[in-house]
MDAnalysis code that builds the backbone (N, CA, C; Angstrom):
import MDAnalysis as mda
import numpy as np

u = mda.Universe.empty(672, n_residues=224, atom_resindex=np.repeat(np.arange(224), 3), trajectory=True)
u.add_TopologyAttr("name", ["N", "CA", "C"] * 224)
u.add_TopologyAttr("resid", np.arange(1, 225))
u.add_TopologyAttr("resname", ["MET", "SER", "GLY", "ALA", "VAL", "LYS", "ASP", "ILE", "LEU", "ARG", "VAL", "VAL", "SER", "SER", "SER", "LEU", "GLN", "ILE", "PRO", "THR", "ILE", "ILE", "ILE", "LEU", "LEU", "ILE", "LEU", "ILE", "GLY", "ALA", "ALA", "VAL", "PHE", "MET", "LEU", "GLY", "SER", "ILE", "ILE", "ALA", "GLU", "PHE", "PHE", "THR", "ASP", "HIS", "ARG", "LYS", "LEU", "LYS", "ALA", "SER", "ILE", "PRO", "VAL", "LEU", "ILE", "ASP", "GLU", "LEU", "GLN", "GLY", "ALA", "SER", "SER", "LYS", "GLU", "MET", "VAL", "ARG", "ILE", "ILE", "ASP", "ARG", "ALA", "ASP", "ILE", "LEU", "ILE", "ARG", "GLN", "LYS", "GLU", "ALA", "LEU", "LYS", "TYR", "LEU", "VAL", "ARG", "ARG", "VAL", "ALA", "TYR", "PRO", "ASP", "ASP", "THR", "ARG", "GLU", "ALA", "LEU", "ALA", "ARG", "GLN", "LEU", "ILE", "ALA", "GLU", "GLU", "GLU", "ALA", "ARG", "TYR", "ARG", "LYS", "ILE", "THR", "LYS", "VAL", "THR", "ASP", "ILE", "ILE", "ALA", "ARG", "VAL", "ALA", "PRO", "MET", "PHE", "GLY", "LEU", "MET", "GLY", "THR", "LEU", "ILE", "PRO", "LEU", "GLY", "PRO", "GLY", "LEU", "ILE", "ALA", "LEU", "GLY", "GLN", "GLY", "ASP", "THR", "LYS", "THR", "LEU", "SER", "ASP", "SER", "LEU", "LEU", "ILE", "ALA", "PHE", "ASP", "THR", "THR", "VAL", "ALA", "GLY", "LEU", "ILE", "SER", "GLY", "ALA", "VAL", "SER", "TYR", "VAL", "VAL", "SER", "GLY", "ILE", "ARG", "LYS", "SER", "TRP", "TYR", "GLU", "GLU", "TYR", "MET", "THR", "ALA", "LEU", "GLU", "THR", "LEU", "MET", "GLU", "THR", "ILE", "LEU", "GLU", "GLU", "GLN", "SER", "GLN", "ALA", "ARG", "MET", "ARG", "ALA", "TYR", "ALA", "ARG", "LEU", "LYS", "GLU", "SER", "GLU", "GLY", "ALA", "GLY", "LYS"])
u.atoms.positions = np.array([
    [19.183, -46.560, -0.489],
    [19.518, -45.210, 0.073],
    [18.800, -44.148, -0.374],
    [18.587, -44.056, -1.745],
    [17.782, -42.979, -2.285],
    [16.388, -42.949, -1.786],
    [15.862, -44.141, -1.598],
    [14.437, -44.329, -1.075],
    [14.317, -43.826, 0.302],
    [15.359, -44.095, 1.095],
    [15.273, -43.576, 2.526],
    [15.343, -42.047, 2.606],
    [16.226, -41.477, 1.691],
    [16.354, -40.058, 1.740],
    [15.042, -39.349, 1.304],
    [14.365, -40.006, 0.218],
    [13.042, -39.498, -0.144],
    [12.013, -39.546, 0.942],
    [12.000, -40.669, 1.661],
    [11.100, -40.785, 2.826],
    [11.325, -39.746, 3.793],
    [12.578, -39.555, 4.185],
    [12.906, -38.506, 5.147],
    [12.488, -37.194, 4.693],
    [12.685, -36.900, 3.374],
    [12.257, -35.562, 2.813],
    [10.768, -35.468, 2.853],
    [10.071, -36.485, 2.611],
    [8.504, -36.492, 2.602],
    [8.066, -36.322, 3.970],
    [8.717, -36.928, 5.071],
    [8.285, -36.681, 6.431],
    [8.534, -35.308, 6.835],
    [9.670, -34.762, 6.558],
    [10.020, -33.369, 6.889],
    [8.980, -32.496, 6.325],
    [8.687, -32.629, 5.008],
    [7.718, -31.594, 4.412],
    [6.332, -31.799, 4.868],
    [6.015, -33.026, 5.155],
    [4.610, -33.321, 5.770],
    [4.566, -32.686, 7.057],
    [5.594, -32.855, 7.934],
    [5.648, -32.222, 9.267],
    [5.490, -30.741, 9.292],
    [5.804, -30.134, 8.170],
    [5.681, -28.629, 8.108],
    [4.263, -28.172, 7.830],
    [3.384, -29.034, 7.480],
    [2.077, -28.634, 7.053],
    [1.253, -27.824, 8.200],
    [1.203, -28.511, 9.334],
    [0.598, -27.852, 10.483],
    [1.207, -26.537, 10.863],
    [2.401, -26.505, 11.132],
    [3.135, -25.155, 11.473],
    [2.848, -24.120, 10.340],
    [2.851, -24.510, 9.043],
    [2.607, -23.553, 8.058],
    [1.137, -22.947, 8.220],
    [0.185, -23.881, 8.402],
    [-1.190, -23.423, 8.572],
    [-1.327, -22.497, 9.786],
    [-0.664, -22.873, 10.831],
    [-0.692, -22.040, 12.098],
    [-0.171, -20.636, 11.833],
    [0.983, -20.552, 11.043],
    [1.594, -19.299, 10.789],
    [0.696, -18.545, 9.872],
    [-0.016, -19.127, 8.959],
    [-0.828, -18.433, 8.032],
    [-2.056, -17.840, 8.830],
    [-2.527, -18.589, 9.737],
    [-3.681, -18.094, 10.658],
    [-3.218, -16.804, 11.437],
    [-1.917, -16.894, 12.046],
    [-1.392, -15.821, 12.716],
    [-1.210, -14.599, 11.735],
    [-0.771, -14.808, 10.498],
    [-0.569, -13.722, 9.656],
    [-1.909, -13.162, 9.167],
    [-2.982, -13.979, 9.035],
    [-4.345, -13.372, 8.691],
    [-4.775, -12.503, 9.854],
    [-4.616, -13.055, 11.083],
    [-4.912, -12.172, 12.232],
    [-4.237, -10.884, 12.302],
    [-2.908, -10.927, 12.076],
    [-2.183, -9.745, 12.034],
    [-2.552, -8.794, 10.960],
    [-2.857, -9.309, 9.797],
    [-3.306, -8.447, 8.710],
    [-4.648, -7.728, 9.050],
    [-5.629, -8.560, 9.724],
    [-6.867, -7.994, 10.099],
    [-6.614, -6.900, 11.128],
    [-5.642, -7.211, 12.093],
    [-5.432, -6.174, 13.152],
    [-4.856, -4.875, 12.511],
    [-3.905, -5.096, 11.584],
    [-3.372, -3.908, 10.918],
    [-4.405, -3.052, 10.190],
    [-5.332, -3.827, 9.535],
    [-6.365, -3.062, 8.781],
    [-7.240, -2.329, 9.766],
    [-7.534, -2.895, 10.893],
    [-8.333, -2.210, 11.929],
    [-7.594, -1.008, 12.458],
    [-6.338, -1.150, 12.726],
    [-5.542, -0.108, 13.283],
    [-5.349, 1.058, 12.285],
    [-5.277, 0.876, 11.042],
    [-5.188, 1.993, 10.140],
    [-6.553, 2.677, 9.935],
    [-7.686, 1.877, 10.088],
    [-8.919, 2.533, 10.102],
    [-9.064, 3.499, 11.279],
    [-8.652, 2.924, 12.530],
    [-8.678, 3.746, 13.712],
    [-7.695, 4.926, 13.583],
    [-6.579, 4.751, 13.089],
    [-5.592, 5.892, 12.906],
    [-6.229, 6.938, 11.995],
    [-6.928, 6.511, 10.979],
    [-7.559, 7.478, 10.078],
    [-8.545, 8.451, 10.848],
    [-9.374, 7.807, 11.684],
    [-10.322, 8.668, 12.461],
    [-9.752, 9.306, 13.617],
    [-8.723, 8.760, 14.263],
    [-8.152, 9.526, 15.407],
    [-7.059, 10.618, 15.022],
    [-6.297, 10.306, 14.008],
    [-5.220, 11.141, 13.756],
    [-5.183, 11.813, 12.355],
    [-5.259, 10.963, 11.319],
    [-5.092, 11.553, 9.902],
    [-6.307, 12.525, 9.601],
    [-7.507, 12.131, 9.897],
    [-8.618, 12.958, 9.578],
    [-8.619, 14.313, 10.268],
    [-7.985, 14.339, 11.552],
    [-7.961, 15.573, 12.259],
    [-6.769, 16.469, 11.876],
    [-5.934, 15.958, 10.953],
    [-4.816, 16.686, 10.476],
    [-5.223, 17.730, 9.410],
    [-5.777, 18.910, 9.869],
    [-6.300, 19.840, 8.905],
    [-5.590, 21.125, 8.751],
    [-4.520, 21.219, 9.557],
    [-3.728, 22.487, 9.546],
    [-3.072, 22.695, 8.152],
    [-3.179, 23.907, 7.722],
    [-2.412, 24.307, 6.416],
    [-1.015, 24.720, 6.930],
    [-0.039, 23.999, 6.429],
    [1.344, 24.278, 6.863],
    [1.784, 25.659, 6.437],
    [1.455, 26.173, 5.167],
    [1.829, 27.510, 4.720],
    [1.257, 28.562, 5.734],
    [-0.014, 28.346, 6.101],
    [-0.663, 29.230, 6.954],
    [-0.035, 29.227, 8.424],
    [0.243, 28.061, 8.802],
    [0.928, 27.877, 10.146],
    [2.315, 28.543, 10.110],
    [3.007, 28.448, 9.073],
    [4.371, 29.120, 8.897],
    [4.125, 30.654, 9.002],
    [3.153, 31.194, 8.328],
    [2.834, 32.673, 8.339],
    [2.497, 33.060, 9.798],
    [1.902, 32.306, 10.512],
    [1.590, 32.598, 12.019],
    [2.797, 32.626, 12.875],
    [3.726, 31.805, 12.500],
    [5.005, 31.669, 13.346],
    [5.967, 32.810, 12.930],
    [5.720, 33.509, 11.870],
    [6.692, 34.660, 11.475],
    [6.708, 35.750, 12.478],
    [7.883, 36.062, 13.040],
    [7.948, 37.124, 14.009],
    [7.403, 36.870, 15.420],
    [7.003, 35.576, 15.699],
    [6.354, 35.329, 16.981],
    [7.448, 35.075, 17.993],
    [7.216, 35.324, 19.300],
    [8.175, 34.996, 20.334],
    [8.009, 33.557, 20.651],
    [8.908, 32.946, 21.533],
    [8.820, 31.621, 21.887],
    [7.510, 31.225, 22.593],
    [7.047, 32.063, 23.474],
    [5.708, 31.776, 24.087],
    [4.568, 31.886, 23.015],
    [4.655, 32.803, 22.180],
    [3.610, 32.856, 21.109],
    [3.691, 31.662, 20.211],
    [4.890, 31.288, 19.923],
    [5.005, 29.967, 19.125],
    [4.316, 28.761, 19.827],
    [4.458, 28.608, 21.147],
    [3.959, 27.550, 21.794],
    [2.449, 27.572, 21.746],
    [1.881, 28.815, 21.920],
    [0.356, 29.014, 21.821],
    [-0.154, 28.612, 20.475],
    [0.623, 29.071, 19.389],
    [0.235, 28.748, 18.006],
    [0.273, 27.292, 17.808],
    [1.310, 26.605, 18.250],
    [1.342, 25.124, 17.971],
    [0.300, 24.447, 18.726],
    [-0.020, 24.822, 19.989],
    [-0.963, 24.239, 20.767],
    [-2.495, 24.284, 20.081],
    [-2.680, 25.301, 19.436],
    [-4.039, 25.450, 18.832],
    [-4.098, 25.006, 17.367],
    [-2.937, 24.559, 16.760],
    [-2.859, 24.152, 15.360],
    [-3.411, 22.672, 15.308],
    [-3.999, 22.432, 14.194],
    [-4.503, 21.108, 13.910],
    [-3.531, 20.200, 13.254],
    [-2.554, 19.807, 14.175],
    [-1.591, 18.874, 13.731],
    [-1.512, 17.663, 14.713],
    [-0.640, 16.751, 14.523],
    [-0.673, 15.617, 15.367],
    [-0.009, 15.957, 16.765],
    [-0.480, 15.283, 17.756],
    [-0.030, 15.450, 19.138],
    [1.427, 15.305, 19.195],
    [1.984, 14.259, 18.580],
    [3.388, 14.020, 18.677],
    [4.205, 15.102, 17.941],
    [3.513, 15.754, 16.896],
    [4.255, 16.834, 16.275],
    [4.279, 17.974, 17.196],
    [3.131, 18.261, 17.872],
    [3.130, 19.408, 18.795],
    [4.134, 19.255, 19.857],
    [4.277, 18.046, 20.495],
    [5.202, 17.882, 21.517],
    [6.699, 18.107, 21.036],
    [6.958, 17.577, 19.921],
    [8.325, 17.779, 19.351],
    [8.657, 19.204, 18.995],
    [7.647, 19.964, 18.464],
    [7.878, 21.416, 18.128],
    [7.980, 22.232, 19.398],
    [7.218, 21.944, 20.283],
    [7.290, 22.720, 21.590],
    [8.528, 22.392, 22.317],
    [8.985, 21.229, 22.229],
    [10.323, 20.791, 22.903],
    [11.376, 21.654, 22.276],
    [11.347, 21.844, 20.981],
    [12.419, 22.608, 20.282],
    [12.224, 24.056, 20.580],
    [11.047, 24.524, 20.551],
    [10.815, 25.937, 20.794],
    [11.397, 26.330, 22.178],
    [11.198, 25.475, 23.227],
    [11.530, 25.899, 24.574],
    [13.112, 25.827, 24.691],
    [13.819, 25.303, 23.793],
    [15.254, 25.227, 23.844],
    [15.907, 26.478, 23.145],
    [15.322, 27.578, 23.232],
    [15.711, 28.751, 22.453],
    [17.134, 29.271, 23.048],
    [17.390, 28.906, 24.188],
    [18.638, 29.340, 24.813],
    [19.844, 28.635, 24.298],
    [19.595, 27.432, 23.736],
    [20.674, 26.683, 23.223],
    [21.432, 27.383, 22.049],
    [22.692, 27.127, 21.832],
    [23.318, 27.649, 20.531],
    [22.687, 27.158, 19.238],
    [22.731, 27.811, 18.194],
    [22.116, 27.416, 17.001],
    [22.531, 26.001, 16.505],
    [23.830, 25.728, 16.585],
    [24.192, 24.406, 16.242],
    [23.589, 23.215, 17.097],
    [23.457, 23.562, 18.293],
    [22.899, 22.580, 19.247],
    [21.350, 22.387, 18.868],
    [20.770, 23.422, 18.682],
    [19.349, 23.345, 18.295],
    [19.075, 22.607, 17.004],
    [20.027, 22.876, 15.991],
    [19.891, 22.174, 14.812],
    [20.039, 20.611, 14.938],
    [21.061, 20.344, 15.806],
    [21.303, 18.996, 16.041],
    [20.067, 18.327, 16.780],
    [19.470, 19.072, 17.700],
    [18.360, 18.535, 18.484],
    [17.188, 18.390, 17.427],
    [16.965, 19.234, 16.516],
    [16.008, 19.114, 15.581],
    [16.107, 17.841, 14.683],
    [17.329, 17.621, 14.263],
    [17.680, 16.438, 13.532],
    [17.347, 15.143, 14.331],
    [17.791, 15.114, 15.668],
    [17.434, 14.046, 16.422],
    [15.961, 13.832, 16.589],
    [15.163, 14.818, 16.869],
    [13.690, 14.679, 16.960],
    [12.953, 14.132, 15.706],
    [13.571, 14.591, 14.533],
    [13.076, 14.134, 13.236],
    [13.508, 12.550, 13.045],
    [14.771, 12.225, 13.487],
    [15.123, 10.874, 13.252],
    [14.256, 9.992, 14.225],
    [13.962, 10.428, 15.465],
    [13.199, 9.622, 16.259],
    [11.767, 9.312, 15.685],
    [11.230, 10.434, 15.081],
    [9.872, 10.219, 14.402],
    [10.054, 9.192, 13.209],
    [11.008, 9.369, 12.481],
    [11.298, 8.476, 11.301],
    [11.415, 7.090, 11.750],
    [12.288, 6.907, 12.793],
    [12.369, 5.470, 13.317],
    [11.096, 4.934, 13.813],
    [10.297, 5.713, 14.408],
    [8.990, 5.234, 14.931],
    [8.119, 4.748, 13.765],
    [8.024, 5.595, 12.685],
    [7.239, 5.261, 11.579],
    [7.836, 4.116, 10.868],
    [9.069, 3.950, 10.693],
    [9.714, 2.791, 10.029],
    [9.327, 1.562, 10.836],
    [9.311, 1.622, 12.111],
    [9.037, 0.450, 12.957],
    [7.612, -0.009, 12.736],
    [6.610, 0.983, 12.570],
    [5.261, 0.544, 12.354],
    [5.174, -0.056, 10.937],
    [5.663, 0.516, 9.942],
    [5.504, 0.039, 8.573],
    [6.262, -1.296, 8.323],
    [7.301, -1.521, 9.118],
    [8.139, -2.643, 8.972],
    [7.335, -3.871, 9.142],
    [6.395, -3.936, 10.088],
    [5.717, -5.126, 10.423],
    [4.788, -5.486, 9.079],
    [4.017, -4.450, 8.594],
    [3.297, -4.872, 7.419],
    [4.059, -5.169, 6.172],
    [5.302, -4.548, 6.042],
    [6.165, -4.956, 4.917],
    [6.537, -6.483, 5.052],
    [6.933, -6.843, 6.316],
    [7.303, -8.174, 6.485],
    [6.174, -9.167, 6.186],
    [4.893, -8.800, 6.650],
    [3.840, -9.608, 6.371],
    [3.509, -9.801, 4.900],
    [3.702, -8.587, 4.208],
    [3.394, -8.568, 2.812],
    [4.355, -9.450, 1.978],
    [5.596, -9.686, 2.589],
    [6.573, -10.497, 1.770],
    [6.448, -11.897, 2.136],
    [6.228, -12.233, 3.423],
    [6.287, -13.607, 3.928],
    [4.990, -14.377, 3.651],
    [3.884, -13.667, 3.735],
    [2.622, -14.343, 3.637],
    [2.468, -15.151, 2.348],
    [2.737, -14.545, 1.164],
    [2.586, -15.290, -0.068],
    [3.554, -16.638, -0.063],
    [4.692, -16.434, 0.570],
    [5.631, -17.556, 0.728],
    [5.037, -18.659, 1.515],
    [4.401, -18.412, 2.656],
    [3.869, -19.514, 3.410],
    [2.553, -19.964, 2.682],
    [1.904, -19.045, 1.976],
    [0.802, -19.543, 1.128],
    [1.240, -20.618, 0.087],
    [2.324, -20.309, -0.514],
    [2.875, -21.247, -1.517],
    [3.389, -22.601, -0.862],
    [3.864, -22.481, 0.386],
    [4.393, -23.714, 1.134],
    [3.095, -24.471, 1.379],
    [2.002, -23.790, 1.951],
    [0.741, -24.519, 2.241],
    [0.133, -25.151, 1.014],
    [0.473, -24.532, -0.164],
    [-0.101, -25.148, -1.464],
    [0.670, -26.467, -1.897],
    [1.983, -26.271, -1.720],
    [2.844, -27.466, -2.261],
    [2.751, -28.695, -1.307],
    [2.795, -28.370, 0.064],
    [3.030, -29.495, 0.961],
    [1.920, -30.643, 0.692],
    [0.596, -30.157, 0.708],
    [-0.351, -31.271, 0.676],
    [-0.507, -31.881, -0.715],
    [0.164, -31.267, -1.775],
    [0.102, -31.937, -3.091],
    [0.761, -33.239, -3.244],
    [1.784, -33.397, -2.349],
    [2.557, -34.650, -2.385],
    [1.626, -35.845, -2.113],
    [0.989, -35.866, -0.853],
    [0.107, -36.767, -0.519],
    [-1.162, -36.897, -1.425],
    [-1.536, -35.745, -2.046],
    [-2.669, -35.780, -3.017],
    [-2.361, -36.459, -4.261],
    [-1.067, -36.333, -4.772],
    [-0.706, -37.059, -5.928],
    [-0.567, -38.519, -5.670],
    [-0.046, -38.889, -4.528],
    [0.027, -40.342, -4.083],
    [-1.409, -40.916, -4.075],
    [-2.379, -40.161, -3.406],
    [-3.730, -40.622, -3.407],
    [-4.384, -40.800, -4.839],
    [-4.039, -39.948, -5.584],
    [-4.434, -39.916, -7.032],
    [-4.001, -41.223, -7.709],
    [-2.744, -41.555, -7.485],
    [-2.176, -42.825, -8.067],
    [-2.920, -44.160, -7.414],
    [-3.368, -43.890, -6.249],
    [-4.055, -45.095, -5.595],
    [-5.524, -45.066, -5.782],
    [-6.103, -43.997, -6.545],
    [-7.429, -44.011, -6.678],
    [-8.191, -43.375, -5.480],
    [-7.564, -42.837, -4.581],
    [-8.238, -42.394, -3.270],
    [-8.637, -40.933, -3.590],
    [-9.791, -40.746, -4.142],
    [-10.278, -39.333, -4.471],
    [-10.627, -38.419, -3.246],
    [-11.014, -39.102, -2.221],
    [-11.277, -38.268, -0.920],
    [-10.100, -37.585, -0.429],
    [-8.955, -38.399, -0.279],
    [-7.686, -37.823, 0.128],
    [-7.141, -36.725, -0.775],
    [-7.413, -36.993, -2.076],
    [-6.974, -36.017, -3.130],
    [-7.800, -34.731, -2.931],
    [-9.038, -34.913, -2.744],
    [-9.805, -33.633, -2.690],
    [-9.533, -32.884, -1.456],
    [-9.250, -33.607, -0.236],
    [-8.842, -32.904, 0.949],
    [-7.605, -32.218, 0.730],
    [-6.684, -32.753, 0.128],
    [-5.305, -32.237, -0.112],
    [-5.482, -30.871, -1.032],
    [-6.264, -31.035, -2.021],
    [-6.447, -29.792, -2.900],
    [-7.201, -28.782, -2.262],
    [-8.168, -29.091, -1.316],
    [-8.813, -28.119, -0.471],
    [-7.825, -27.268, 0.395],
    [-6.963, -28.061, 0.981],
    [-5.987, -27.411, 1.843],
    [-5.080, -26.569, 1.090],
    [-4.701, -26.950, -0.027],
    [-3.739, -26.195, -0.948],
    [-4.464, -24.937, -1.331],
    [-5.674, -24.902, -1.827],
    [-6.429, -23.711, -2.196],
    [-6.672, -22.846, -1.034],
    [-7.012, -23.347, 0.066],
    [-7.236, -22.431, 1.166],
    [-5.991, -21.758, 1.621],
    [-4.858, -22.552, 1.733],
    [-3.651, -21.802, 2.094],
    [-3.135, -20.828, 1.122],
    [-3.380, -20.999, -0.158],
    [-3.063, -20.087, -1.070],
    [-3.783, -18.735, -0.981],
    [-5.050, -18.965, -0.755],
    [-5.945, -17.785, -0.534],
    [-5.622, -16.997, 0.671],
    [-5.290, -17.810, 1.763],
    [-4.890, -17.103, 3.014],
    [-3.716, -16.346, 2.898],
    [-2.588, -16.855, 2.196],
    [-1.421, -16.170, 1.909],
    [-1.556, -14.942, 1.135],
    [-2.371, -15.079, 0.020],
    [-2.484, -13.866, -0.805],
    [-3.248, -12.744, -0.158],
    [-4.305, -13.131, 0.605],
    [-5.131, -12.089, 1.250],
    [-4.338, -11.383, 2.271],
    [-3.585, -12.137, 3.145],
    [-2.678, -11.536, 4.138],
    [-1.725, -10.644, 3.468],
    [-1.030, -11.059, 2.430],
    [-0.005, -10.208, 1.761],
    [-0.633, -9.001, 1.116],
    [-1.756, -9.202, 0.427],
    [-2.348, -7.999, -0.169],
    [-2.858, -6.961, 0.762],
    [-3.469, -7.377, 1.902],
    [-3.975, -6.477, 2.841],
    [-2.788, -5.673, 3.509],
    [-1.769, -6.437, 3.893],
    [-0.579, -5.788, 4.390],
    [0.099, -4.824, 3.456],
    [0.134, -5.193, 2.156],
    [0.765, -4.332, 1.172],
    [0.037, -3.016, 1.142],
    [-1.267, -3.048, 0.985],
    [-2.078, -1.881, 0.943],
    [-1.930, -0.985, 2.122],
    [-2.062, -1.574, 3.369],
    [-1.865, -0.850, 4.570],
    [-0.587, -0.185, 4.656],
    [0.581, -0.959, 4.230],
    [1.830, -0.333, 4.338],
    [1.990, 0.793, 3.296],
    [1.442, 0.676, 2.106],
    [1.539, 1.730, 1.160],
    [0.777, 2.937, 1.599],
    [-0.343, 2.882, 2.254],
    [-1.189, 4.041, 2.720],
    [-0.437, 4.660, 3.832],
    [0.065, 3.836, 4.837],
    [0.819, 4.510, 5.924],
    [2.016, 5.192, 5.444],
    [2.713, 4.648, 4.584],
    [3.997, 5.381, 4.124],
    [3.714, 6.676, 3.511],
    [2.599, 6.751, 2.796],
    [2.244, 8.097, 2.152],
    [1.737, 9.001, 3.239],
    [1.058, 8.500, 4.299],
    [0.687, 9.442, 5.358],
    [1.950, 9.899, 6.090],
    [2.902, 8.886, 6.483],
    [3.966, 9.332, 7.367],
    [4.941, 10.163, 6.587],
    [5.080, 10.065, 5.254],
    [5.950, 11.002, 4.452],
    [5.296, 12.381, 4.528],
    [4.023, 12.479, 4.581],
    [3.435, 13.821, 4.724],
    [3.622, 14.398, 6.070],
    [3.529, 13.468, 7.109],
    [3.758, 13.933, 8.484],
    [5.184, 14.443, 8.559],
    [6.124, 13.704, 8.142],
    [7.515, 14.115, 8.230],
    [7.890, 15.378, 7.490],
    [7.262, 15.524, 6.277],
    [7.579, 16.736, 5.537],
    [7.072, 18.020, 6.343],
    [5.845, 17.848, 6.867],
    [5.276, 18.994, 7.695],
    [6.160, 19.161, 8.938],
    [6.585, 18.176, 9.617],
    [7.308, 18.395, 10.792],
    [8.687, 19.098, 10.573],
    [9.408, 18.497, 9.528],
    [10.703, 19.186, 9.017],
    [10.431, 20.671, 8.737],
    [9.567, 20.961, 7.897],
    [9.193, 22.414, 7.513],
    [9.024, 23.215, 8.646],
    [8.188, 22.793, 9.593],
    [7.934, 23.605, 10.803],
    [9.128, 23.779, 11.708],
    [9.900, 22.657, 11.799],
    [11.131, 22.850, 12.565],
    [12.068, 23.836, 11.981],
    [12.283, 23.760, 10.723],
    [13.180, 24.757, 10.057],
    [12.660, 26.087, 10.213],
    [11.346, 26.315, 10.181],
    [10.763, 27.616, 10.280],
    [11.088, 28.173, 11.699],
    [10.921, 27.309, 12.659],
    [11.141, 27.684, 14.094],
    [12.576, 28.034, 14.331],
    [13.487, 27.154, 13.769],
    [15.003, 27.560, 14.016],
    [15.257, 28.796, 13.331],
    [14.759, 29.060, 12.165],
    [15.095, 30.392, 11.450],
    [14.524, 31.547, 12.164],
    [13.250, 31.450, 12.646],
    [12.752, 32.509, 13.336],
    [13.356, 32.863, 14.703],
    [13.773, 31.796, 15.446],
    [14.531, 32.024, 16.620],
    [15.887, 32.601, 16.386],
    [16.538, 32.158, 15.339],
    [17.820, 32.643, 15.051],
    [17.807, 34.160, 14.593],
    [16.669, 34.417, 13.806],
    [16.451, 35.861, 13.437],
    [16.095, 36.804, 14.757],
    [15.307, 36.219, 15.628],
    [15.076, 37.020, 16.806],
    [16.264, 37.262, 17.706],
    [17.077, 36.224, 17.717],
    [18.393, 36.434, 18.441],
    [19.229, 37.462, 17.781],
    [19.255, 37.459, 16.424],
    [20.113, 38.554, 15.732],
    [19.450, 39.856, 15.963],
    [18.193, 39.964, 15.974],
    [17.517, 41.398, 16.170],
    [17.748, 41.779, 17.604],
    [17.721, 40.828, 18.492],
    [18.066, 41.298, 19.935],
    [19.525, 41.672, 20.160],
    [20.383, 41.023, 19.392],
    [21.791, 41.403, 19.493],
    [22.076, 42.817, 18.846],
    [21.359, 43.060, 17.666],
    [21.476, 44.296, 17.024],
    [20.876, 45.510, 17.883],
    [19.798, 45.276, 18.648],
    [19.292, 46.315, 19.506],
    [20.239, 46.576, 20.682],
    [20.892, 45.503, 21.120],
    [21.778, 45.676, 22.222],
    [22.990, 46.460, 21.792],
    [23.541, 46.249, 20.573],
    [24.603, 47.062, 20.074],
    [24.188, 48.489, 19.859],
    [23.044, 48.731, 19.370],
    [22.509, 50.086, 19.112],
    [22.374, 50.819, 20.495],
    [21.893, 50.112, 21.537],
    [21.722, 50.774, 22.804],
    [23.149, 50.980, 23.452],
    [24.129, 50.125, 23.200],
    [25.507, 50.370, 23.690],
    [26.053, 51.570, 22.978],
    [25.846, 51.658, 21.721],
    [26.373, 52.798, 20.856],
    [25.676, 54.129, 21.248],
    [24.492, 54.030, 21.485],
    [23.790, 55.266, 21.899],
    [24.174, 55.792, 23.360],
    [24.557, 54.793, 24.212],
    [25.001, 55.092, 25.551],
    [26.414, 55.759, 25.511],
    [27.259, 55.351, 24.547],
    [28.524, 56.074, 24.401],
    [28.370, 57.463, 23.892],
])
C-alpha cells in the first residue's frame, strides 16, 4: 500500500515538471516585458515630469477657472494628472462638499490604476521563486534514483534542469521586485503631487466663491 502511494506521489510530482518549466518561461517573459515597460515609462512620462509643484501652486493662487485650465495645460505634469485636474476645475459650480467628494473619487481612481499596475510585478516577485524551487526539487527525485543506479547522464540532466529553473525563478523574482519598487516610488510621488494640486484648486475656488459672495453683499449694501 505504501509503495503504491509513493509511486502515485512520484508520478504526480514528475508530471508537474513540464508545467512548472512552462510557467517559469512565462514568468521570465513577463519580467522582461515589465522591465521594458518601465524603461519606456521613464522616457515617456517620468522624465518629462519636470514641473515644480510649489511653483505651480504659486501660479494657481488667485487664478480664475479659465486661467487654472491654461496653467495646467502648459505645466510639465502627467497627461492623466492634467485631465483629472481640469475635470475638477470645470466643476466649479458644484457645492464644496460635492467637489471634495469628486476630488477624492478622482484620487481613488488613480490609486486603483497604480495598484493594478504594481500588483502584477508584486505577484511575479512572490511566485517566481516558488516555481523556481519547484523546478529545482522535482528533477532531484529522478536524479537521486539515477545516482543509485550509476546513471550519471540522467543525474547530470536532472541537476542541469534544477539549476536552470532555480536561476529562472530568481531572475524573474528579482527583476519584478526591482521594477515594482521603482514604480511604487514613482507613483507615490505622482499621487502626492495630484493630491496637493487638487487641494490647492479646491481651496482657491472656495476662496474665489467667498470673495464673490462678499462683493455681492457689499454691492447690495451700497444699493440700500
